[in-house]
C-alpha positions as CSV (number, residue, x, y, z in Angstrom):
1,M,37.3,-22.7,83.3
2,S,37.7,-25.1,80.5
3,V,36.3,-28.6,80.4
4,W,39.9,-29.9,80.1
5,K,40.9,-28.4,83.4
6,Q,37.8,-29.8,85.1
7,Y,38.6,-33.3,83.7
8,T,42.2,-32.9,84.9
9,I,41.2,-32.0,88.4
10,Y,39.0,-35.1,88.5
11,I,41.8,-37.3,87.3
12,I,44.2,-35.8,90.0
13,F,41.6,-36.5,92.7
14,Y,41.2,-40.1,91.5
15,V,44.9,-40.8,91.3
16,L,45.8,-39.3,94.6
17,S,42.9,-40.9,96.4
18,F,44.3,-44.3,95.6
19,G,47.9,-43.3,96.5
20,I,49.2,-43.6,92.9
21,S,51.6,-41.1,91.4
22,H,53.1,-40.9,87.9
23,G,56.1,-38.8,86.9
24,V,56.4,-36.9,90.2
25,I,60.1,-36.0,90.6
26,L,59.8,-34.4,94.0
27,S,57.5,-35.4,96.9
28,L,57.6,-34.0,100.4
29,S,55.4,-34.7,103.4
30,S,55.1,-33.2,106.9
31,G,52.5,-34.6,109.2
32,N,49.3,-34.7,107.2
33,V,50.6,-32.3,104.5
34,Q,52.0,-33.5,101.2
35,L,53.5,-31.7,98.2
36,N,54.1,-33.3,94.9
37,Y,55.8,-31.5,92.0
38,N,56.4,-32.8,88.5
39,D,58.2,-30.4,86.2
40,N,57.3,-32.4,83.0
41,S,53.5,-32.0,83.3
42,T,51.0,-29.2,82.7
43,T,49.3,-30.2,85.9
44,T,52.6,-29.9,87.7
45,A,51.7,-30.0,91.4
46,S,49.4,-31.0,94.2
47,L,49.4,-29.8,97.8
48,L,47.3,-31.9,100.1
49,V,46.2,-31.7,103.7
50,D,43.9,-34.5,105.0
51,G,43.3,-35.5,101.4
52,V,42.1,-32.0,100.2
53,D,44.2,-30.7,97.3
54,N,44.8,-26.9,97.1
55,L,47.2,-26.6,94.1
56,Y,46.9,-27.1,90.4
57,E,50.2,-25.9,89.0
58,Y,53.6,-24.4,89.7
59,G,55.7,-23.0,86.8
60,F,59.2,-21.6,86.9
61,Y,60.5,-19.6,84.0
62,Y,63.9,-18.1,83.1
63,R,63.6,-15.0,80.9
64,R,66.7,-13.7,79.2
65,S,67.3,-10.0,78.7
66,N,66.6,-10.4,75.0
67,G,63.1,-11.6,75.8
68,S,63.5,-15.3,75.1
69,V,62.0,-17.6,77.8
70,T,62.8,-21.1,79.0
71,K,60.4,-23.0,81.1
72,L,62.4,-24.9,83.7
73,T,61.7,-28.6,83.0
74,N,63.7,-31.9,83.0
75,G,65.6,-30.9,86.1
76,N,67.9,-33.0,88.3
77,L,67.0,-33.9,91.8
78,I,70.1,-32.9,93.7
79,D,68.6,-33.3,97.2
80,S,65.3,-34.6,98.5
81,D,63.9,-31.1,98.4
82,T,65.9,-29.4,95.6
83,I,65.8,-29.5,91.8
84,R,68.7,-28.1,89.7
85,Y,68.3,-26.6,86.2
86,E,70.9,-25.4,83.7
87,P,69.0,-23.4,81.1
88,Q,72.3,-22.2,79.5
89,N,76.0,-22.9,80.0
90,N,77.5,-22.0,83.4
91,L,74.1,-20.9,84.8
92,E,72.5,-22.9,87.5
93,I,69.1,-22.4,89.0
94,D,68.3,-24.5,92.1
95,I,64.7,-24.6,93.3
96,S,64.1,-25.8,96.8
97,F,60.8,-26.6,98.5
98,A,59.9,-26.9,102.2
99,L,56.8,-27.6,104.2
100,P,57.0,-25.6,107.5
101,S,53.8,-27.0,109.0
102,T,52.6,-30.5,109.8
103,S,48.9,-29.6,109.7
104,A,48.4,-26.7,107.2
105,P,49.4,-26.7,103.5
106,D,52.0,-24.0,103.7
107,V,54.9,-24.0,101.3
108,N,58.3,-22.2,101.2
109,V,60.0,-21.9,97.8
110,S,63.6,-20.8,97.4
111,I,65.1,-20.1,94.0
112,A,68.9,-19.7,93.9
113,V,70.5,-18.4,90.6
114,S,74.3,-18.9,90.3
115,S,76.6,-17.8,87.4
116,D,80.1,-19.1,86.5
117,R,80.0,-17.4,83.1
118,T,82.9,-15.3,82.0
119,N,80.5,-12.4,81.2
120,D,77.8,-10.6,83.2
121,I,74.3,-12.0,82.7
122,D,71.0,-10.2,83.1
123,G,67.6,-11.9,83.3
124,S,64.4,-12.6,85.3
125,I,62.9,-15.4,87.2
126,I,59.1,-15.8,87.0
127,F,57.3,-18.0,89.5
128,Y,53.8,-18.9,88.2
129,F,51.2,-20.5,90.5
130,D,47.6,-21.7,90.1
131,Y,46.1,-22.4,93.6
132,D,42.8,-24.3,93.4
133,L,42.0,-23.8,97.1
134,N,39.9,-26.4,98.8
135,G,39.8,-28.4,95.6
136,G,37.9,-25.7,93.8
137,F,38.7,-23.6,90.7
138,T,35.9,-21.1,90.5
139,G,34.8,-18.0,92.3
140,H,38.2,-16.8,93.6
141,N,38.8,-13.3,94.8
142,A,42.3,-11.9,95.1
143,T,44.1,-8.7,96.2
144,I,47.7,-7.7,96.6
145,A,49.3,-5.6,99.4
146,G,53.0,-5.0,99.3
147,D,54.5,-8.2,98.0
148,T,51.7,-10.5,99.3
149,I,48.8,-11.8,97.2
150,T,45.8,-12.9,99.2
151,V,43.4,-15.4,97.5
152,T,40.1,-16.5,98.9
153,E,37.8,-19.3,97.6
154,P,34.0,-19.4,98.0
155,G,34.2,-21.7,101.0
156,G,36.4,-19.2,102.9
157,V,39.8,-20.9,102.6
158,T,42.5,-18.2,102.1
159,A,46.0,-18.3,100.9
160,N,48.6,-15.6,101.5
161,I,51.3,-15.9,98.8
162,T,54.4,-13.7,99.3
163,G,57.1,-13.0,96.8
164,T,59.8,-11.4,99.0
165,N,61.1,-8.3,97.3
166,A,59.6,-9.2,94.0
167,D,60.1,-6.7,91.2
168,A,56.7,-7.3,89.6
169,Y,53.5,-9.3,90.0
170,Q,50.4,-10.2,88.0
171,I,47.0,-11.7,88.7
172,A,44.8,-13.0,86.0
173,A,42.2,-15.7,85.2
174,F,43.3,-19.1,84.0
175,S,45.1,-19.6,81.6
176,G,46.0,-16.3,79.9
177,L,48.8,-15.4,82.3
178,R,50.6,-18.7,81.8
179,T,50.5,-18.1,78.0
180,S,51.7,-14.5,78.3
181,I,54.7,-15.6,80.4
182,A,55.6,-18.4,77.9
183,Q,55.5,-15.8,75.1
184,G,58.2,-13.7,76.8
185,N,56.1,-11.0,78.3
186,L,57.2,-9.5,81.6
187,L,54.7,-9.2,84.5
188,N,52.8,-5.8,84.5
189,N,51.6,-5.3,88.1
190,T,47.9,-5.7,87.2
191,G,45.0,-7.8,88.5
192,N,44.5,-6.3,92.0
193,N,40.9,-6.7,93.2
194,F,40.4,-9.8,91.1
195,T,36.9,-11.2,91.6
196,N,34.8,-14.3,91.0
197,A,37.0,-16.2,88.6
198,D,39.7,-18.9,88.4
199,F,42.8,-17.4,90.0
200,T,46.3,-17.6,88.7
201,G,49.2,-15.4,89.7
202,A,53.0,-14.8,89.4
203,F,55.9,-13.0,90.8
204,Q,59.0,-11.8,88.9
205,W,62.5,-11.1,90.2
206,D,65.1,-9.4,88.0
207,F,68.8,-10.0,88.4
208,S,72.2,-9.1,87.1
209,L,75.1,-11.5,87.9
210,S,78.8,-11.4,87.5
211,T,81.1,-14.4,87.5
212,G,80.8,-16.4,90.7
213,Q,77.8,-14.5,92.0
214,Q,74.6,-16.0,93.4
215,V,71.2,-14.4,94.1
216,V,68.3,-16.1,96.0
217,F,64.6,-15.3,95.7
218,D,62.0,-16.5,98.2
219,S,58.3,-17.1,98.1
220,T,56.1,-18.3,100.9
221,T,52.5,-19.5,100.9
222,V,50.5,-19.6,104.1
223,I,47.1,-21.3,104.0
224,P,45.5,-21.3,107.5
225,E,44.0,-24.7,108.2
226,P,40.2,-24.6,108.4
227,S,38.7,-26.9,111.1
228,H,36.3,-28.3,108.5
229,Y,38.9,-29.8,106.1
230,G,37.7,-33.3,106.8
231,L,34.1,-32.4,106.0
232,V,35.2,-30.4,103.0
233,F,37.2,-33.3,101.6
234,G,34.1,-35.5,101.5
235,I,32.0,-32.7,99.9
236,S,34.7,-32.0,97.4
237,A,34.9,-35.7,96.4
238,I,31.2,-35.8,95.8
239,F,31.3,-32.5,93.9
240,L,34.1,-33.6,91.6
241,I,32.4,-36.9,90.8
242,C,29.1,-35.2,90.1
243,R,30.7,-32.5,87.9
244,R,32.5,-35.2,85.9
245,K,29.2,-37.1,85.3
246,R,27.4,-33.9,84.2
247,L,30.2,-33.2,81.7
248,A,30.2,-36.7,80.3
């Protein structure tokens, strides 16, 4: 894990602790759960429950059949929970978020791709995620079974991330996977039995659309709420401050 990411996590903690946000274009809350997403930042997202952040980054990429890639940024908020992107003429990609629980940091993501082009279009959607469960970014273990990736952090908090009917997946340590996706590489179904490192993962869905067609891809993340979140938050706060001082 780079020093830069450690600094960034500390800054996120500081900002969110004082209720300040900058550049967030979508913010949802349900009970004591809050999701913030900013598509113009490297540190794009936070997912908090009782003040504990579990998420470092979401990234959404549109890959054309010729291998060129567009990261979906500068979208338009068309509803309180939906962002629209138009990476090329007559192609719309709507990304919607939902918080199904009022007490656990679970997230549903829906990606709708619609074409009004006069010709057929082939491509892929890649959903990249960097979960820093329990506010931590080291010592993660991860496995995949079917279309569900299970990630566990050293304190025992687990996330089950499902890419429903995904065509491919990949698990890798920060930040090589993000770089590979941005360079136009497809996911390669590697990384199962990932151990003791800073987890990142991604799902890929391939599509072929004719004029007027739409396809929808879904991902769900379930993070069972540990009873010790309140205690963990206090410990995490102290840890981050101490880590920042040691790095200074």
